[in-house]
C-alpha positions as CSV (number, residue, x, y, z in Angstrom):
1,M,106.6,-8.7,-38.8
2,E,109.3,-9.9,-41.1
3,D,107.2,-8.8,-44.1
4,H,106.7,-5.3,-42.5
5,Q,110.4,-4.8,-42.1
6,R,111.1,-5.8,-45.6
7,S,108.4,-3.3,-46.8
8,S,110.0,-0.5,-44.7
9,S,113.5,-1.1,-45.9
10,S,112.3,-1.3,-49.5
11,S,110.4,1.8,-49.0
12,S,113.5,3.6,-47.7
13,S,115.6,2.4,-50.5
14,S,113.0,3.4,-53.1
15,S,112.7,6.9,-51.5
16,S,116.4,7.5,-51.8
17,T,116.4,6.5,-55.4
18,S,113.6,8.7,-56.2
19,S,115.1,11.7,-54.6
20,S,118.2,11.5,-56.9
21,S,116.2,11.1,-60.0
22,S,114.7,13.9,-62.1
23,S,111.2,13.4,-60.8
24,S,109.6,11.9,-57.6
25,L,106.5,10.1,-56.6
26,T,103.8,12.2,-54.9
27,N,102.7,10.6,-51.6
28,P,99.3,11.8,-50.3
29,F,100.1,10.5,-46.8
30,K,103.3,12.5,-46.2
31,S,104.1,16.2,-46.4
32,P,106.6,16.9,-49.2
33,S,108.7,18.9,-46.8
34,T,109.1,15.9,-44.4
35,S,112.0,13.5,-45.1
36,Q,111.0,11.0,-42.4
37,R,109.7,7.5,-43.2
38,V,105.9,7.2,-43.8
39,I,104.0,6.1,-40.7
40,Y,100.5,4.6,-41.2
41,S,98.0,4.6,-38.4
42,D,94.5,3.3,-37.9
43,R,93.1,6.8,-38.5
44,F,93.3,8.4,-41.9
45,I,93.0,12.2,-42.2
46,P,93.5,13.3,-45.8
47,S,95.7,16.2,-46.6
48,R,94.3,17.8,-49.7
49,I,97.1,20.3,-50.1
50,G,99.3,17.5,-51.4
51,S,96.8,15.9,-53.7
52,N,97.9,15.3,-57.3
53,F,94.8,16.3,-59.2
54,D,96.4,15.8,-62.6
55,L,96.7,12.2,-61.8
56,F,92.9,11.8,-61.8
57,D,92.3,14.3,-64.7
58,L,90.9,16.9,-62.4
59,S,91.7,20.6,-62.9
60,P,93.5,22.1,-59.9
61,P,91.6,24.8,-57.9
62,P,92.2,28.4,-58.9
63,Q,94.2,29.4,-55.8
64,Q,96.4,26.3,-55.7
65,S,100.0,27.1,-56.2
66,S,102.5,24.9,-58.0
67,S,104.0,23.6,-54.8
68,P,102.2,22.6,-51.7
69,A,104.8,24.3,-49.6
70,Q,103.9,27.7,-51.2
71,S,100.2,27.5,-50.3
72,P,99.1,29.6,-47.4
73,S,98.2,27.7,-44.3
74,G,94.8,29.3,-44.0
75,E,93.8,28.1,-47.5
76,R,94.8,24.5,-47.2
77,E,91.3,23.2,-46.4
78,N,89.3,25.6,-48.5
79,H,89.4,23.8,-51.8
80,S,87.2,20.7,-51.3
81,G,85.5,20.6,-54.7
82,P,88.1,18.4,-56.6
83,Y,88.6,16.2,-53.5
84,S,84.8,15.6,-53.2
85,T,84.6,14.7,-56.9
86,L,87.4,12.3,-56.5
87,L,85.9,10.8,-53.3
88,R,82.5,10.3,-55.1
89,S,84.2,8.5,-58.0
90,V,86.0,6.1,-55.6
91,L,82.8,5.4,-53.6
92,F,80.3,5.2,-56.4
93,G,82.3,4.1,-59.4
94,P,84.5,5.7,-62.0
95,L,83.3,8.9,-63.7
96,T,84.3,7.7,-67.1
97,P,85.0,4.2,-68.4
98,D,88.4,4.9,-69.9
99,R,90.9,7.5,-69.0
100,P,94.0,8.5,-71.0
101,T,97.4,8.0,-69.5
102,T,99.2,11.1,-68.3
103,G,102.8,10.1,-68.9
104,R,103.5,10.3,-65.2
105,T,104.1,7.6,-62.7
106,S,101.0,6.8,-60.8
107,L,100.8,6.4,-57.1
108,L,98.6,3.3,-57.7
109,A,101.4,1.8,-59.7
110,T,103.9,2.0,-56.9
111,P,106.8,-0.4,-57.3
112,P,106.6,-3.6,-55.3
113,S,109.5,-2.6,-53.1
114,A,107.4,0.3,-51.9
115,T,104.2,-1.5,-51.2
116,G,105.6,-4.7,-49.7
117,L,103.8,-6.8,-52.3
118,D,105.4,-9.3,-54.6
119,S,106.4,-8.0,-58.0
120,S,104.2,-10.4,-59.8
121,S,101.1,-8.8,-58.2
122,S,102.2,-5.3,-59.2
123,P,100.3,-3.8,-62.2
124,S,103.5,-2.4,-63.7
125,S,107.2,-3.4,-63.7
126,S,109.7,-2.0,-61.4
127,S,111.6,-0.4,-64.3
128,A,108.6,1.5,-65.4
129,C,108.0,2.7,-61.9
130,S,111.5,3.9,-61.3
131,S,111.6,6.1,-64.3
132,S,109.4,9.3,-64.5
133,S,109.5,9.3,-68.3
134,S,107.8,5.9,-68.6
135,S,104.1,5.7,-69.1
136,S,101.5,3.6,-67.1
137,S,98.4,2.1,-68.6
138,V,96.9,1.2,-65.2
139,S,93.5,2.6,-64.6
140,P,93.5,4.7,-61.4
141,F,90.4,2.8,-60.3
142,G,92.0,-0.7,-60.7
143,R,93.0,-0.7,-57.0
144,N,91.7,0.7,-53.8
145,I,92.8,4.3,-53.4
146,F,93.1,3.8,-49.6
147,R,96.3,1.9,-50.0
148,F,97.0,1.7,-46.3
149,K,94.0,-0.5,-45.8
150,S,94.8,-2.8,-48.7
151,E,98.3,-3.2,-47.5
152,V,97.3,-4.2,-44.0
153,I,95.0,-6.9,-45.2
154,R,97.4,-8.4,-47.7
155,R,100.3,-8.3,-45.3
156,S,98.4,-10.0,-42.5
157,L,97.2,-12.8,-44.9
158,F,100.7,-13.3,-46.2
159,T,102.2,-13.4,-42.7
160,E,99.5,-15.9,-41.5
161,N,100.0,-18.1,-44.6
162,Q,103.8,-18.1,-43.9
163,D,103.1,-19.2,-40.3
164,G,100.3,-21.7,-41.2
165,G,97.9,-19.9,-39.0
166,L,94.5,-18.3,-39.2
167,A,94.7,-17.6,-42.9
168,D,94.5,-21.2,-43.8
169,A,91.3,-21.5,-41.9
170,V,89.9,-18.4,-43.5
171,A,90.9,-19.4,-47.0
172,S,89.7,-23.0,-46.6
173,P,86.1,-23.6,-47.8
174,P,83.5,-24.1,-45.2
175,K,82.8,-27.7,-44.3
176,A,79.7,-29.2,-45.8
177,P,77.1,-30.4,-43.3
178,R,77.4,-34.0,-42.3
179,K,75.2,-36.4,-44.2
180,V,73.8,-39.5,-42.6
181,P,73.1,-42.4,-45.1
182,R,69.4,-43.1,-45.2
183,S,69.8,-46.8,-45.9
184,P,71.5,-49.5,-43.9
185,Y,74.8,-50.7,-45.4
186,K,74.2,-54.3,-44.2
187,V,71.2,-56.4,-43.4
188,L,71.3,-59.7,-41.5
189,D,68.4,-62.1,-41.3
190,A,67.8,-63.1,-37.6
191,P,65.1,-65.8,-37.5
192,G,63.6,-66.2,-34.1
193,L,64.3,-62.6,-32.9
194,Q,61.5,-62.0,-30.5
195,D,59.1,-59.1,-30.7
196,D,59.1,-58.3,-27.0
197,F,59.6,-54.8,-25.7
198,Y,61.0,-55.9,-22.3
199,L,63.9,-57.9,-23.6
200,N,67.5,-56.9,-24.5
201,L,68.8,-59.4,-27.1
202,V,71.6,-57.5,-28.9
203,D,74.9,-56.2,-27.7
204,W,78.2,-55.3,-29.3
205,S,81.5,-56.1,-27.6
206,P,84.7,-53.9,-27.4
207,N,86.3,-56.7,-29.5
208,N,83.9,-56.0,-32.4
209,V,81.8,-59.1,-31.9
210,L,78.0,-58.9,-32.0
211,A,76.0,-61.2,-29.6
212,V,72.4,-61.9,-30.5
213,G,69.8,-64.0,-28.7
214,L,67.6,-66.0,-31.1
215,G,65.1,-68.2,-29.4
216,N,67.0,-70.5,-27.0
217,C,70.4,-69.9,-28.7
218,V,73.1,-67.2,-28.6
219,Y,74.9,-66.4,-31.8
220,L,78.1,-64.4,-32.2
221,W,78.8,-62.4,-35.4
222,N,82.3,-61.1,-36.0
223,A,82.2,-57.7,-37.6
224,C,85.7,-58.0,-39.0
225,T,85.4,-61.4,-40.6
226,S,81.5,-61.7,-40.9
227,K,81.9,-65.2,-39.3
228,V,78.9,-66.5,-37.3
229,V,79.3,-68.9,-34.4
230,R,76.7,-70.4,-32.2
231,L,77.8,-69.9,-28.6
232,C,75.2,-71.9,-26.7
233,N,71.8,-73.6,-26.7
234,L,69.7,-73.4,-23.6
235,G,67.5,-76.3,-24.5
236,S,63.8,-76.5,-25.3
237,D,62.6,-75.6,-21.8
238,D,64.4,-72.2,-21.7
239,S,65.0,-69.2,-23.9
240,V,67.4,-66.2,-24.1
241,C,66.0,-62.9,-22.6
242,S,69.1,-60.7,-22.4
243,V,72.7,-60.6,-23.4
244,S,75.4,-58.2,-22.2
245,W,79.2,-58.0,-22.8
246,A,81.7,-57.3,-20.0
247,Q,83.9,-54.2,-20.4
248,R,86.9,-56.5,-21.2
249,G,85.0,-58.0,-24.1
250,N,85.7,-61.7,-23.5
251,L,82.9,-62.5,-21.0
252,L,79.3,-62.5,-22.0
253,A,76.4,-62.6,-19.6
254,V,73.2,-64.4,-20.7
255,G,69.9,-63.9,-18.9
256,T,67.3,-66.6,-19.3
257,N,63.6,-67.0,-19.1
258,L,64.0,-69.3,-16.0
259,G,65.6,-66.5,-14.0
260,K,69.2,-67.6,-14.3
261,V,72.3,-65.7,-15.4
262,Q,75.0,-67.6,-17.3
263,I,78.6,-66.3,-17.7
264,W,80.4,-67.4,-20.9
265,D,84.0,-67.2,-21.9
266,V,83.6,-66.5,-25.7
267,S,87.3,-67.0,-26.4
268,H,87.0,-70.7,-25.5
269,C,83.2,-71.0,-26.1
270,Q,82.9,-72.3,-22.5
271,K,80.4,-71.5,-19.8
272,I,82.1,-70.4,-16.6
273,R,79.2,-70.5,-14.2
274,T,75.5,-70.2,-13.7
275,M,74.1,-67.8,-11.1
276,E,70.6,-67.9,-9.7
277,G,68.5,-65.6,-7.4
278,H,65.7,-64.4,-9.6
279,R,62.3,-66.2,-9.6
280,L,61.3,-64.9,-13.1
281,R,62.9,-64.1,-16.4
282,V,66.0,-61.8,-16.5
283,G,65.4,-59.2,-19.2
284,A,68.1,-56.6,-18.4
285,L,71.8,-56.9,-17.7
286,A,74.5,-54.3,-17.1
287,W,78.2,-54.6,-16.3
288,S,80.6,-52.4,-14.3
289,P,84.2,-53.5,-13.8
290,S,83.5,-55.3,-10.6
291,T,79.7,-55.8,-10.7
292,L,77.1,-57.5,-12.9
293,S,73.6,-56.2,-12.3
294,S,70.6,-58.2,-13.4
295,G,67.0,-57.0,-13.6
296,S,64.0,-59.3,-13.6
297,R,60.3,-59.6,-13.9
298,D,60.2,-60.3,-10.2
299,K,60.7,-56.5,-9.7
300,T,64.2,-56.8,-8.2
301,I,67.8,-56.0,-9.2
302,L,70.6,-58.3,-8.0
303,Q,74.2,-57.1,-7.7
304,R,76.7,-59.9,-8.5
305,D,80.4,-60.4,-8.4
306,I,81.5,-63.3,-10.6
307,R,84.6,-63.7,-8.4
308,A,82.6,-64.4,-5.3
309,Q,81.1,-67.8,-4.4
310,E,77.7,-66.3,-3.7
311,D,75.2,-65.9,-6.5
312,F,74.6,-62.2,-5.6
313,L,75.9,-59.7,-3.1
314,C,72.8,-57.7,-2.5
315,K,69.2,-57.1,-3.7
316,L,67.8,-53.8,-4.8
317,S,64.1,-53.3,-4.2
318,G,62.0,-50.3,-5.3
319,H,60.3,-51.1,-8.6
320,K,56.7,-52.2,-8.6
321,S,56.8,-54.0,-11.9
322,E,59.3,-55.7,-14.3
323,V,62.7,-54.2,-14.5
324,C,63.4,-53.7,-18.3
325,G,66.3,-51.2,-18.4
326,L,69.7,-51.1,-16.7
327,K,72.7,-48.9,-17.4
328,W,75.9,-48.1,-15.3
329,S,77.3,-44.6,-15.7
330,Y,80.6,-44.1,-17.4
331,D,82.4,-43.5,-14.1
332,N,80.8,-46.7,-12.7
333,R,79.4,-44.9,-9.7
334,E,75.7,-44.8,-10.5
335,L,73.3,-47.4,-11.8
336,A,70.1,-46.3,-13.6
337,S,67.1,-48.6,-13.8
338,G,63.8,-48.4,-15.6
339,G,60.7,-50.4,-15.1
340,N,57.3,-51.2,-16.4
341,D,56.0,-49.2,-13.4
342,N,56.9,-46.0,-15.4
343,R,59.7,-45.2,-12.9
344,L,63.3,-44.3,-13.4
345,F,65.6,-44.9,-10.4
346,V,69.3,-44.1,-9.7
347,W,71.3,-46.3,-7.3
348,N,74.9,-46.3,-6.1
349,H,77.2,-49.1,-5.0
350,H,76.2,-48.9,-1.4
351,S,72.4,-48.4,-1.6
352,T,69.7,-51.0,-1.4
353,Q,67.1,-48.3,-2.0
354,P,67.1,-45.8,-4.9
355,V,68.9,-42.5,-4.1
356,Q,66.9,-40.7,-6.8
357,K,63.5,-41.3,-8.1
358,Y,62.0,-39.9,-11.3
359,C,58.3,-40.4,-11.9
360,E,57.5,-38.1,-14.8
361,H,57.2,-40.8,-17.5
362,T,53.7,-42.2,-18.1
363,A,54.8,-45.5,-19.7
364,A,57.4,-48.2,-19.2
365,V,61.0,-47.0,-19.1
366,K,63.3,-49.3,-21.1
367,A,65.5,-46.7,-23.0
368,I,68.3,-45.4,-20.7
369,A,71.6,-43.7,-21.7
370,W,74.3,-41.9,-19.8
371,S,76.1,-39.1,-21.5
372,P,79.9,-39.7,-22.0
373,H,80.4,-36.0,-22.4
374,L,78.9,-34.5,-19.3
375,H,79.0,-36.1,-15.8
376,G,75.6,-36.8,-14.4
377,L,73.6,-36.3,-17.6
378,L,71.0,-39.1,-18.0
379,A,68.5,-39.6,-20.9
380,S,65.5,-41.8,-20.6
381,G,62.6,-42.7,-23.0
382,G,59.0,-43.8,-22.3
383,G,56.8,-46.3,-24.0
384,T,53.7,-46.0,-26.1
385,A,51.6,-43.9,-23.7
386,D,54.5,-41.5,-23.1
387,R,56.7,-41.2,-26.3
388,C,59.0,-38.7,-24.6
389,I,62.8,-38.5,-24.2
390,R,63.6,-36.8,-20.9
391,F,67.0,-35.5,-19.7
392,W,68.1,-35.4,-16.0
393,N,71.0,-34.0,-14.1
394,T,71.6,-36.6,-11.4
395,T,74.2,-34.4,-9.7
396,T,71.6,-31.7,-8.9
397,N,68.6,-34.0,-9.1
398,A,67.0,-31.8,-11.8
399,H,64.7,-32.5,-14.7
400,L,66.4,-30.7,-17.6
401,S,64.1,-31.0,-20.7
402,C,61.6,-33.2,-22.5
403,V,61.0,-34.0,-26.2
404,D,57.9,-35.6,-27.5
405,T,59.1,-38.0,-30.3
406,G,55.7,-39.1,-31.5
407,S,56.4,-42.8,-31.1
408,Q,57.2,-45.4,-28.4
409,V,60.8,-45.0,-27.3
410,C,62.5,-48.4,-27.3
411,N,66.2,-47.6,-27.0
412,L,68.7,-44.7,-26.5
413,V,72.5,-44.6,-27.1
414,W,74.8,-41.7,-26.9
415,S,77.7,-41.1,-29.4
416,K,81.2,-41.3,-27.9
417,N,82.6,-39.1,-30.7
418,V,80.1,-36.1,-30.8
419,N,77.4,-34.7,-28.6
420,E,74.6,-36.6,-30.3
421,L,72.4,-39.5,-29.5
422,V,70.2,-41.9,-31.4
423,S,66.8,-43.3,-30.4
424,T,64.8,-46.2,-31.8
425,H,61.1,-46.3,-31.9
426,G,58.1,-48.6,-32.1
427,Y,54.4,-47.7,-32.4
428,S,53.6,-46.3,-34.6
429,Q,56.4,-45.2,-37.0
430,N,59.1,-47.7,-36.2
431,Q,61.8,-45.1,-37.0
432,I,65.4,-44.4,-36.0
433,I,66.2,-40.8,-35.2
434,V,69.6,-39.2,-34.8
435,W,69.5,-36.1,-32.5
436,R,71.9,-33.2,-31.8
437,Y,72.1,-32.4,-28.1
438,P,71.2,-30.1,-26.4
439,S,69.1,-28.5,-29.1
440,M,67.5,-31.9,-29.9
441,S,67.2,-31.0,-33.5
442,K,66.9,-34.0,-35.8
443,I,69.9,-34.8,-37.9
444,A,68.4,-37.8,-39.7
445,T,65.3,-40.0,-39.5
446,L,66.0,-43.6,-40.8
447,I,63.3,-45.9,-42.0
448,G,63.8,-49.6,-42.8
449,H,62.3,-51.9,-40.2
450,T,58.6,-52.9,-40.7
451,L,58.0,-53.6,-36.9
452,R,59.1,-52.0,-33.7
453,V,62.8,-51.3,-33.5
454,L,63.3,-53.0,-30.1
455,Y,67.0,-53.6,-30.0
456,L,70.0,-51.3,-30.4
457,A,73.8,-51.6,-30.0
458,I,76.7,-49.4,-31.0
459,S,80.1,-50.4,-32.5
460,P,83.3,-50.0,-30.4
461,D,84.5,-47.2,-32.7
462,G,81.3,-45.3,-32.0
463,Q,80.4,-44.8,-35.7
464,T,78.0,-47.6,-36.5
465,I,74.8,-48.8,-34.8
466,V,72.9,-52.1,-35.3
467,T,69.2,-52.3,-34.8
468,G,66.9,-55.3,-34.5
469,A,63.2,-55.7,-34.8
470,G,60.4,-58.3,-34.7
471,D,60.7,-58.4,-38.5
472,E,63.6,-60.7,-37.8
473,T,66.3,-58.5,-39.3
474,L,69.4,-56.8,-38.0
475,R,70.3,-53.6,-39.9
476,F,73.6,-51.8,-39.7
477,W,73.7,-48.0,-40.1
478,N,76.5,-45.4,-40.3
479,V,75.2,-42.6,-38.2
480,F,78.0,-41.0,-36.2
481,P,81.3,-39.5,-37.4
482,S,84.8,-40.7,-36.4
483,P,86.5,-39.3,-33.4
484,K,88.3,-36.9,-35.7
485,F,85.0,-35.7,-37.1
486,Q,85.9,-36.9,-40.5
487,S,83.7,-39.3,-42.6
488,N,85.5,-42.5,-43.5
489,E,84.2,-44.7,-46.4
490,N,86.1,-47.7,-44.9
491,D,83.8,-48.1,-41.9
492,I,83.0,-51.5,-40.5
493,G,81.3,-53.5,-43.2
494,S,80.8,-50.6,-45.6
495,S,82.2,-52.6,-48.5
496,S,79.9,-55.6,-47.8
497,L,76.6,-54.0,-48.6
498,G,74.0,-56.7,-48.9
499,R,71.8,-59.1,-47.0
500,S,72.9,-62.4,-45.4
501,Q,71.7,-64.7,-42.6
502,I,73.1,-64.7,-39.1
503,R,72.5,-68.5,-38.7
């Protein structure tokens, strides 16, 4: 708006100056007999009677008088030949490559004060435009003849640039598609990492500490310092089957082969308590703020409160085989469980029987992930005989979609930063796939492990995942963008590319 007023005032001042001089500029958008300011509109109707044909080296029509005001009104629209020739040259290119200058000031060389443009962008100086005796060397086809259209575009871009608005986005180059590195930036040797589909031996805490169950021991790897600490040793008669961090990040639950659940305070490397209740191994654990859920080969799920004296508050029964997957929703209202009976169940805090049952999978359901972006959106993956990722709306109890991945689905995790998820696979390709939801188009397929990728955890910043396999390695991958959708070369551990040993 400011630029438009400047253009209008400059145009008025230029018009007054021209009227006092010996010659004046011919304006095709205003009748010479009118003294009012030029008004541009979104509809352009040419007036041929005011056309300056000498400007374009065209001979005037025979009946055209020396002054437009002297032409009869009935003959104003009868002389279309020169105008048609001019229009053809504008639309389809110049008629001749070079044209001699006429010694008259060209409309296309209007001074900057009349066009609203900066003087540096004008093809001729203001002094040359203000004098009728000066010559112009500007080609009449050097600029768009429909000047009102050119002005509108330039003025809007200038105004938006002044305000820092849309023009910056238009002028900025398009963002390149995000590239996911195809190789892990760090590899840790993890001797003793079991090749067992039904276990969950890797978890990443909110405090950036990775817990790994190796044989009968639990090791902690600090992602900031790369320091490794052995937390506990269960002894030769027991082994670690699952690990899970509490949401606060200082408490770690350890499920054992003897059916016990141990709670450890990692800040003091001290065991708080041991809870019993299961008859067989505990392969799945999941925390909510007030509840710790444990799933066992004895087909049951126990709901525990570590503040209570009892080992468990209630028992959830429904699965017909080992419980191998457990996940609380982000609002901590629903618990999803998967079992070796090919079933996916949804429970709430008050139910001892599943409130929803999904039986479409044809193999064990270990891979479970709740979406952090849409309430009630649940993803699950089936084993070797199924190979599918299915999506469910637990709010409406609807099966949304299904994708055949071609391999056993071992784990699923959803990105907190973007609407994407990653899956890890076993037989037969042992791959890691990054998906874009809801299209489920593949962003990247990562290959590195030589055996089934049975374990998966995501970093607290949501950018890095760690995968574990029976090949006794842990591999770290940068797969997701930052919360600001910007790639950052200083991600966790990016500068320490290499291979080391976790114990």
